[in-house]
Kinemage of the C-alpha trace (Angstrom):
@kinemage 1
@onewidth
@group {chain A} dominant
@subgroup {mainchain}
@vectorlist {calphas} color= white
{ca met a 1} P -23.923 10.395 42.673
{ca ser a 2} L -21.867 7.743 44.438
{ca ala a 3} L -18.515 8.776 45.879
{ca glu a 4} L -17.176 5.272 45.218
{ca pro a 5} L -14.734 5.040 42.290
{ca arg a 6} L -15.564 2.835 39.356
{ca ile a 7} L -13.743 -0.492 39.394
{ca asn a 8} L -13.174 -3.360 36.954
{ca asp a 9} L -16.045 -3.893 34.487
{ca arg a 10} L -17.840 -0.737 35.664
{ca ile a 11} L -15.181 1.335 33.923
{ca arg a 12} L -16.606 2.353 30.527
{ca val a 13} L -13.840 3.957 28.472
{ca pro a 14} L -11.844 2.621 25.499
{ca glu a 15} L -8.435 3.184 27.098
{ca val a 16} L -6.868 4.221 30.411
{ca arg a 17} L -3.597 5.557 31.732
{ca leu a 18} L -2.496 2.630 33.865
{ca val a 19} L -0.532 2.746 37.126
{ca gly a 20} L 0.940 -0.523 38.376
{ca pro a 21} L 0.581 -2.061 41.861
{ca ser a 22} L 3.782 -0.414 43.117
{ca gly a 23} L 2.973 3.000 41.628
{ca glu a 24} L 4.957 2.487 38.436
{ca gln a 25} L 3.649 4.146 35.286
{ca val a 26} L 2.588 1.506 32.736
{ca gly a 27} L 1.272 4.048 30.233
{ca ile a 28} L -1.871 4.339 28.110
{ca val a 29} L -3.343 0.931 27.369
{ca pro a 30} L -6.693 -0.377 26.065
{ca leu a 31} L -9.239 -1.082 28.790
{ca ala a 32} L -9.299 -4.765 27.855
{ca lys a 33} L -5.529 -4.993 28.381
{ca ala a 34} L -5.780 -3.240 31.766
{ca leu a 35} L -8.504 -5.662 32.903
{ca glu a 36} L -6.392 -8.569 31.703
{ca leu a 37} L -3.431 -7.339 33.783
{ca ala a 38} L -5.700 -6.923 36.807
{ca gln a 39} L -6.757 -10.573 36.484
{ca glu a 40} L -3.173 -11.634 36.034
{ca tyr a 41} L -2.073 -9.879 39.257
{ca asp a 42} L -5.279 -10.961 41.063
{ca leu a 43} L -6.027 -7.290 41.753
{ca asp a 44} L -8.738 -4.750 40.944
{ca leu a 45} L -8.611 -2.074 38.276
{ca val a 46} L -9.629 1.111 40.101
{ca glu a 47} L -10.358 4.463 38.441
{ca val a 48} L -8.452 7.016 40.551
{ca ala a 49} L -8.753 10.095 38.303
{ca ala a 50} L -11.984 9.977 36.315
{ca thr a 51} L -11.684 13.509 34.892
{ca ala a 52} L -8.268 12.926 33.318
{ca arg a 53} L -8.051 12.245 29.583
{ca pro a 54} L -7.745 9.305 29.419
{ca pro a 55} L -8.857 8.403 32.972
{ca val a 56} L -6.125 7.207 35.322
{ca cys a 57} L -6.597 3.709 36.717
{ca lys a 58} L -4.498 1.784 39.209
{ca leu a 59} L -4.053 -1.890 39.948
{ca met a 60} L -4.747 -2.501 43.650
{ca asp a 61} L -6.521 -4.667 46.197
{ca tyr a 62} L -9.606 -2.464 46.484
{ca gly a 63} L -11.015 -4.220 49.571
{ca lys a 64} L -7.755 -3.729 51.455
{ca phe a 65} L -7.561 -0.120 50.241
{ca lys a 66} L -11.077 0.646 51.553
{ca tyr a 67} L -10.310 -0.958 54.921
{ca glu a 68} L -7.063 0.986 55.382
{ca ser a 69} L -8.769 4.234 54.329
{ca ala a 70} L -11.564 3.668 56.866
{ca met a 71} L -9.024 3.005 59.642
{ca lys a 72} L -7.087 6.177 58.779
{ca ala a 73} L -10.296 8.230 58.792
{ca arg a 74} L -11.258 6.753 62.156
{ca glu a 75} L -7.858 7.597 63.627
{ca ala a 76} L -8.066 11.128 62.231
{ca arg a 77} L -11.476 11.644 63.853
{ca lys a 78} L -10.117 10.273 67.122
{ca asn a 79} L -7.244 12.761 67.125
{ca gln a 80} L -9.294 15.654 65.765
{ca ala a 81} L -9.118 18.675 68.027
{ca his a 82} L -12.199 20.817 68.521
{ca thr a 83} L -11.547 24.328 69.792
{ca val a 84} L -13.774 25.033 72.770
{ca ile a 85} L -14.656 28.474 74.115
{ca lys a 86} L -14.815 28.440 77.904
{ca glu a 87} L -16.390 31.292 79.839
{ca met a 88} L -15.304 32.882 83.094
{ca lys a 89} L -17.372 35.567 84.847
{ca leu a 90} L -15.916 38.138 87.247
{ca arg a 91} L -17.168 41.149 89.191
{ca pro a 92} L -15.311 44.486 88.929
{ca lys a 93} L -14.591 44.546 92.672
{ca ile a 94} L -13.592 40.892 93.018
{ca asp a 95} L -11.629 40.021 96.182
{ca pro a 96} L -8.042 38.715 95.847
{ca his a 97} L -8.855 35.110 96.797
{ca asp a 98} L -11.679 34.829 94.243
{ca tyr a 99} L -9.468 36.454 91.614
{ca asp a 100} L -6.729 33.885 92.158
{ca thr a 101} L -9.289 31.058 91.901
{ca lys a 102} L -10.771 32.430 88.675
{ca lys a 103} L -7.307 33.022 87.238
{ca gly a 104} L -6.412 29.406 88.027
{ca his a 105} L -9.361 28.238 85.932
{ca val a 106} L -8.301 30.492 83.052
{ca val a 107} L -4.757 29.108 83.240
{ca arg a 108} L -6.100 25.540 83.094
{ca phe a 109} L -8.305 26.307 80.089
{ca leu a 110} L -5.454 27.943 78.166
{ca lys a 111} L -3.116 25.036 78.951
{ca gln a 112} L -5.743 22.716 77.447
{ca gly a 113} L -5.648 24.771 74.246
{ca asp a 114} L -9.108 26.310 74.718
{ca lys a 115} L -10.180 29.910 74.213
{ca val a 116} L -11.579 31.757 77.207
{ca lys a 117} L -14.331 34.371 77.127
{ca ile a 118} L -13.923 36.659 80.141
{ca thr a 119} L -17.071 38.521 81.183
{ca ile a 120} L -17.061 41.370 83.704
{ca met a 121} L -20.557 41.810 85.168
{ca phe a 122} L -21.513 45.323 86.283
{ca arg a 123} L -24.342 45.958 88.729
{ca gly a 124} L -26.001 49.161 89.847
{ca arg a 125} L -23.610 52.098 90.110
{ca glu a 126} L -20.729 49.926 88.848
{ca gln a 127} L -22.022 50.575 85.326
{ca ser a 128} L -20.749 54.133 85.596
{ca arg a 129} L -17.199 52.862 86.248
{ca pro a 130} L -16.329 50.804 83.137
{ca glu a 131} L -12.647 51.551 83.711
{ca leu a 132} L -12.724 49.148 86.692
{ca gly a 133} L -13.644 46.282 84.402
{ca phe a 134} L -11.157 47.335 81.758
{ca arg a 135} L -8.280 47.425 84.258
{ca leu a 136} L -9.282 44.014 85.654
{ca leu a 137} L -9.288 42.477 82.184
{ca gln a 138} L -5.908 44.002 81.382
{ca arg a 139} L -4.518 42.681 84.667
{ca leu a 140} L -5.790 39.160 83.934
{ca ala a 141} L -4.409 39.213 80.396
{ca ser a 142} L -1.028 40.286 81.772
{ca asp a 143} L -1.056 37.541 84.431
{ca val a 144} L -1.583 34.786 81.834
{ca glu a 145} L 0.386 36.266 78.918
{ca asp a 146} L 2.776 33.276 78.931
{ca leu a 147} L -0.159 30.984 78.077
{ca gly a 148} L -2.509 33.158 76.035
{ca phe a 149} L -3.047 36.408 74.178
{ca ile a 150} L -5.889 38.881 73.754
{ca glu a 151} L -7.810 37.636 70.738
{ca ser a 152} L -10.699 40.075 71.169
{ca asn a 153} L -10.099 43.375 72.987
{ca pro a 154} L -12.378 44.375 75.883
{ca lys a 155} L -15.680 45.823 74.719
{ca gln a 156} L -18.859 46.903 76.457
{ca asp a 157} L -21.931 44.736 75.876
{ca gly a 158} L -24.848 46.138 77.829
{ca arg a 159} L -24.150 45.601 81.524
{ca asn a 160} L -21.158 43.412 80.739
{ca met a 161} L -17.644 43.906 79.410
{ca ile a 162} L -16.218 41.053 77.370
{ca met a 163} L -12.717 40.003 76.333
{ca val a 164} L -11.593 36.786 74.609
{ca leu a 165} L -8.229 35.155 75.318
{ca gly a 166} L -6.701 32.733 72.832
{ca pro a 167} L -4.148 30.036 73.763
{ca his a 168} L -0.600 30.166 72.413
{ca lys a 169} L -0.663 26.387 71.998
{ca lys a 170} L -2.877 24.655 69.490
{ca lys a 171} L -5.431 22.201 70.803
{ca thr a 172} L -3.604 19.290 69.167
{ca glu a 173} L -0.330 20.255 70.898
{ca ala a 174} L -2.062 20.520 74.264
{ca met a 175} L -3.696 17.104 73.764
{ca ala a 176} L -0.360 15.530 72.790
{ca glu a 177} L 1.368 16.988 75.860
{ca ala a 178} L -1.447 15.755 78.104
{ca arg a 179} L -1.107 12.235 76.689
{ca glu a 180} L 2.676 12.298 77.194
{ca ala a 181} L 2.286 13.487 80.787
{ca gln a 182} L -0.286 10.764 81.466
{ca ala a 183} L 2.016 8.101 80.002
{ca ala a 184} L 4.929 9.392 82.104
{ca arg a 185} L 2.834 9.258 85.286
{ca lys a 186} L 1.707 5.725 84.449
{ca ala a 187} L 5.299 4.598 83.819
{ca glu a 188} L 6.412 6.184 87.099
{ca arg a 189} L 3.661 4.387 89.038
{ca gln a 190} L 4.589 1.067 87.430
{ca gly a 191} L 8.261 1.647 88.243
{ca thr a 192} L 7.416 2.276 91.896
{ca thr a 193} L 5.247 -0.828 92.060
{ca asp a 194} L 7.820 -3.060 90.372
{ca ala a 195} L 10.786 -1.893 92.510
{ca pro a 196} L 12.040 -4.794 94.691
{ca ser a 197} L 11.758 -4.348 98.448
{ca glu a 198} L 14.910 -4.713 100.531
{ca asp a 199} L 15.187 -8.157 102.097
{ca thr a 200} L 17.189 -8.154 105.323
{ca thr a 201} L 16.396 -11.743 106.325
{ca ala a 202} L 19.374 -13.101 104.424
{ca glu a 203} L 21.704 -10.663 106.151
{ca ala a 204} L 20.768 -11.693 109.679
{ca pro a 205} L 22.424 -15.137 109.692
{ca ala a 206} L 25.558 -13.697 108.142
{ca ala a 207} L 25.709 -11.046 110.834
{ca ala a 208} L 25.213 -13.686 113.498
{ca asp a 209} L 28.012 -15.810 112.023
{ca glu a 210} L 30.362 -12.820 112.049
{ca ala a 211} L 29.520 -12.080 115.677
{ca ser a 212} L 30.189 -15.680 116.739
{ca ala a 213} L 33.462 -15.749 114.821
{ca glu a 214} L 34.670 -12.636 116.642
{ca thr a 215} L 33.774 -13.908 120.111
{ca pro a 216} L 36.840 -15.611 121.689
{ca ser a 217} L 36.305 -19.126 123.069
{ca glu a 218} L 36.864 -19.718 126.746
{ca ala a 219} L 39.973 -21.700 127.561
């Protein structure tokens, strides 16, 4: 079945509940009268509620309506936010420098509105010390608690321990903030470029004139 509404002479009912071009309620009228009004206004008669009894039809410019609907759908797809799950892998005995680097990545992901799957990888005898991984995950969650929360608590999965962090901000909010920051940086760069440079050439003659005026003439 077509998703397109029936319009004009494709509407096959004896009467319709008619809505005018500006949204005003005209009332229940015979189909022939509704088509006559559509011709009079140079508009289309569009069935907007086929299951109503009688069906609801509206007078509109259907071509313009379809174009505007397509543009709105395109804009919605453009601004649609897809939640992404990033992954970060750590070792239980990670050194401080590597920990700070990995934490920096987690911070960036959460700021972008993405979820982060943290995986602690155990090797050899480390598998007998799961508390090392648990403490590391708790430490990381505490370090980034301003940006994210524990969405899935740490759990053992074979040789790995996994925890999922969720961002406090929605993806759409993070995208909007990123666009605002980019626009601000662009405006700042343009302001720096457009700022006039100081011109001292015009001041030199004036200074010279003042100096000559102050120098006494020889008698």
